[in-house]
N, C-alpha and C positions, 0 to 999 in steps of 0.2 A: 472764697466763692463757696458758698454753704450748696452743697449734696442733695438734690432733689431725691427722694424715695422712688423705688418704682411704679407704687400707687399713686403718687403726687404728679410724677410726670405723665402717665397716663390720663388723669384726671385734667390736669392742663391742656392736652391735646384734645382732648375731646371738647373740651367748653372753647378752644378755639377752631377747630376745625367747623367748614360752613354747614349749617344744617337745611338742609332743601326737605320741602313740603314733597306731596306723592307726584313722581314724573310725570310729565305732561305727554302724554298718547298723541304721535303725531303721526298719521297717512299721509302716502301724499304720490304724484305722478311728475316727473321730469317728463317734458317735449320739447321738442325744437320752436323756437318763434316762427319759424319761416314755415312750414309746413302741416304742425302742430303734431309731426310724428313722435313716438315714444323715443325717450333716450335709454337703450339698456346701457349697463356697465361706466354708470357716471356716478362719484361717490358724491356721499351726501352727511354731513358732518355739522356738529353743536358749532358753532363758530364764536360764541363769547364766552367761553373758559380756556383757561391758560392751558396749553398745548401740553404742558408737561403734564397736564390730567389726564386720567383716563375719560378719554371727549367719546361721548357714542357716535357712531359712523356706521353706514349702512350702503353695500351697491345696492343700485336699481337693478330690478328684476327685469325680464325680456320686455314687457308690459311698460317699464319706466317705471312700475312702483318703487315705492321703500316705506318702511316702518320703523319708528324710531322713539324713543321713552327719552324725553329731555331731563336735563334739571334746573332748577334755579326758577325764580318769578318771572324770569321776560326773557325767555332764550330766543336764539336766532340759530338760522340755519346757513352753510357755505354749500356752494353745489359747484363740482367740477365736472366739465366732462371733454375728453381728446378734440379740437377742432372747434370748440366753442368756447364762449367767453366767460370767465370764470364769474358765479355771483361770492364775491366774500361773506355776505352778512344780509341778510334776509330775516327781518321779525317775524316769530310765530306767533299767532293769537292762544294766549294764556290757557284756553279754553279748550285749544288743542283741535281735532278733525282730521278733516280733508283739505288737503294743501295740495294746488297745482302750479308749476313752476316752469316759465320757458328762459331756455337756451340762444343767446343768439349765435350764430354761426360768428366764429374767429376769421382774422385777418394774419397771414402771417408776413413778413416782411426780409427783404434778404438784401445783401449787398455788399459790396468793399471796401475797403477803406487804404489808401496806397498815398505814397509822401507826393510832394511836387515832380518829381521825375517820375513816376507811374510804377515806382518799388509798394510792394504789400509793405503793411504795416500791422507786423503779429502783436497777439495781446492789446490792440486797441480795445476801449469799453463803451460800449455804444450803448446808450440808455434814454429812454421813451417816458413821458411825463404826457400826460391831458393838456390843452391849452385850457378849456374852460371844464367847470363841475357838473360833472353828469351825476352823481349821487354814487359813483364809483371811481375813485381816484388811485386805481390801479397803476405802478408801473413797472417798465417792461426792462431788463438790461443784457446784454449781450458780450462775450469779448472775442476777438476775429481771434480767424486760426494763424496757422504760418505762412498761408496765401493771403491772408489778410482778410479772407469773407467771415461775414455773421449772418444769421439769422434769428430775428427776432418772430415770435410764436404768441398765440392767444390773446393780439390785440383787438379790441373792440371797435367796430366801423365809426371814429371820430378825428378831430384834429389832434397832433402831438407836435410837439419840440423835442428833435433830436438831438444829441449833445454825444459828442466823439471826445473823448478825451485818450491822450498816450504819453509816456512819458518822454519827453526831448520835445514835444510838439505842443504847438500852439491850439489849444482846443476849440473845437467846432459846432454848430450848430444851423439847425434848418425846421423849419415848419414842414409838419408831415400831414396831408390831410387823405385819411384813409376812405372810401365809399365803402359799400356793402362786399361781403366777402364773394358774391359770385363773379365781381370783377377781377383781373387780375392785376398785381400792383408790379410795377416795372422795378427792375433791380437799382439800389441805389449807391451812384459812385459818389465816394467821398473824400476829399483829397486834404492832407494835412499838411501845415506848412512847417517847418524846423523854428523851434523856439532858441533863446537867446537866452545864455547861462550868466545872469551878475553876481558875483560875489564884491563882498564890501563888509565895511566896518561902520556902525553908526554911535557916534560920539554927543555928547552935549557941549555946549560952547567952553564948559570948563575941562574938555578932553573927556570924560567919564563914558562908560559906555553907558550908550541910550538904549538899555532893551526896551524901552517903555515910550520909543519915537514911532510915529506914524511912518509906515514906509506906502509913496503913491507906486501905482502899478506903471512902469517903463512899456509903453509899446513901441516898436520897430517903427 
């Protein structure tokens, strides 16, 4: 392979690197959707860039205000604050200017995963996914501790499908309807049944290994 000179290599890097126009300067305010109160110490970042890049970001001040210089022709913002639903991507007007975003209070869900005898199932993975598309298809996942207890934070008030998996157990799921954040959510109690371990060997009619043959799931 032919080696490139230092000058040629530098030229190639410059030619393949993205070329941005002047930064889009945005100022804005982050507030709560419930009372329009300012949200200090919220983090705001440019959401459409590769996370490995030098992503512009800022903390909001005491009045919920922030200022950013965004890169690219059609930038978008992400916003997060403790106790509120994250906005993963919000398009920004390329003309820049003043932007106001409201974050909804989030809901937390706690519970315990046990087996049929009531013993904790440590390490069980609890996963939530919205049942309907609301513009933000965010999922959450938590792992149960040694006592089988788990907690999911930052959930938006809406309906979810909650799925629980653990090694050696049959997976379980249930529907979860979350109301507004000011209403307490009762703890969730999930019971997993022990699964059956089946082992065997698949062969075709000629007795040859049938690695390509379909296998139907067996249920007890």
